[in-house]
Structure formats: C-alpha cells, structure tokens
N, C-alpha and C positions, 0 to 999 in steps of 0.2 A: 074487195081482193076475192078472188074465186075460190071455191071449194078446194080446187085441185091447187091451185097455190097455195091455201092453207095448209094442206096437208104436206106439200112438198116443204113449207120453210119449218113445220113442225119437226117432220121427219129431220130434217137436218140439224133442226137444235138439237134433236136428243140426242143424234148422231158424235156432235161437239160435246155434250154433256158428257154421252158414256168413252168419248177418248180420254175426258179428263180426269174420271174416276177410274178408269183401268190402267191408265198411261203407266209407263214405270214410275216408281217414287221419284227419283233423282229429277224426273221433268214433269210430275205433278205437284212434287215439293212435300210429298209427306215423309221423306226421311230415312229409304232403302238404301241402304249400303250398296253402291254396284262393285267396288272392291279398288284399289289402286296397285301400282308399279312404281316404284322411284329406282331410278339409278343413277348413280354418282362416282364420286373419291372422298375415300377417308385417308387421315392422317390420325396414325395409331402409338401408341406408346404403351409402356411394359414396365412395371414396378413389380420384383426386382427384374432387368432386362431378360431376356429368354436366351437360353444356355441350352449342352446337351444334355443336363442333368434337368429331370422335370421337377417342377416344385410351385407352389401355391403364385399364382401371379394376377396381377391385378392389370386389368387393359382400360385405355380410355382414349376413345374415338370422337373426333370432330369430324363431320359427315358433312358435305355437301349434294344434294339431291336435286332432280327433273323429277315428279312424281305424274303421271299421268293416268286420268282416271279412264274407265273403262268406255265413256264415248269419247274420247281422245282429247277432252280438257288436258292439259299441262298446265303445272304452277311449279315454281321453284321451291325448297323445302332446305332447312338445314337439321341436322341428327346429331344428338350427345349421348354418346353411348359408354355405357360403362359394364365392364362385366369380371368375376373373378373364375381363375378356373386352378379348380386345387390340384392340378397336376398340369403343367404347361412346360414346353421346351421349343426347342427349336423346330422339331420333326413331330409333336403330337401335343394333341389337346383334348382334356378328357372333362366331361361333365360341367361346362362352364354352364355358365348364368348370368345373367344380366338384364340390362333394363337401357333401353332408346328412348328418348324426348324427340319425336319427330315435330318442328314448327313449320308450318306450311305458310308461303307470304302471303293466301289470302285472311289470316288471321287465324286458321284453328290448328289444332295440334293433335297426336296420338301418342299414347304411352302405354309402350309396349315393353311385355315380360318375356325376356328369351329364358326357354327352361329345357332345351336340348341343343347339343352340338356336336357333330362329327366333323373329322378333320380328313381330307383326300388329299393326292399330288396330283397335279393336272400337267405332264412333261416338266417335272420336277417343282412345280410350282404348288405352294401351300393352298387347298380352298378349303373353307369353312364352311359349311350347312349347319344353319340353326333354324330354330322352329321354336314359336310362342305365340302369343296372342295378346291383342289389344286391351289393354285394361281398361282406359280411358279416353276421352275423345273420339274424334272420327274415326269410326271401323269396329266401335268399342264391341268387344266378344267376338268378334272375327280371330280367324287363325294367320297366323302369320310364317312366312317362309323369307331366310334371306342370305344370302350367300358372299363371301367374301373373298375375293381373289388380291391375296399380299406380295406383296414384293418390297423385301427390305431395305431400310434406308443407307446400311451399311453391308459390307460384304459377308458372305456366308461364313466366311473364318472367325470374323468376328463372336462367332456359337463358342467357338474355341478359346475364347481369351474374356473381353469386355462382356460379353452377349449383347444383344439385339435390341436396343434400343426402342426401335420404332421400326413401323413399316407404312408403306402407301397401299393403299389397296381400291381396289374397284369394287362396289359394293352395288348389291340388288336387292331391294327389301319390295315385297308383294303383300300387300295386306286382301289376304283373298276374298269373294264376296260371300 
C-alpha cells in the first residue's frame, strides 16, 4: 500500500473511532438519557367520589401509553398511577402528590414521583398539570411534566348527588432530557 493510501486509511479509521467516541450516548451505548414523550389514555377512579365539597381523595389510574424517544423510536407502555389530594372536588384539586410506575414493552420501567399539581379549565374541561421527577429506572433523576385532560364517566350533575366515581382521560407524560 502506498504512503498516500495508508494515510487515507488511517485518517478514515480515526474518523470512525472519533464518531463512536463523540456520538450521542444513545447511539454509542454509554447511557445518556435523551428524554421521552408518552401519550395515551387513562381510566381513573376516586375514593371517595368527587363532589362539590373539597375533601381528602385517593386517585388510582390505569394508563396505556405510546412512548416516543427523541430519536423517534416508539414503544407501548402501561402506567399505574396512585395519588392523594388533601383537598379535591369536582371543580378543584390542591397539593396532590402521587407516584406512577411506567412499564415499557421493551422491559424497562420508570418510577415517577409527582410532587406538584395545578388545575385549569379549558373550554369547561378540567386539565391537571403535574410535575415531578423519575426516582428509579429509565430517566432516573430527570424532571417530569404530566398533563391530564379528564372527562367524567358520569353526568356532571352527579357532583351534586352521588359524586363522580371515575374519569376517562387523555394523558401526556414527558420525561425531560
């Protein structure tokens, strides 16, 4: 091989090696987390049912997600969400805290703690904006944003009588990079 050919070959090898070393971790296998956005639907139940009177309420939701990475890879996932609100009603929620375990179809999981929540109404529909962090698993240490747009399983007038026992919700969960 000529000296010029050897130089080209060594230069090419150096370029390939530097690409592997400097590539984003998700491509090089070093474990750097890029973030994920999960969208899906949930069925929630409330104990005791939501009424017009604010009171301590437990919420459990089963969620089905499709989670998409920053690279565009998509994987199905399920979530099990449990929260307690010291003061919840049909029209408001305050200081709710909770925990969600997300199980990805590829075998991974994320354990998320929700430590902040605010409620807003968009066109009369309640939207809960939550924040927290991943405490274990995929995305550990990263911040989380979660939004829940809920529609009651029952008539809104049930707030005045038996209470709202459950909701169907659209959920978006973001584990930030």
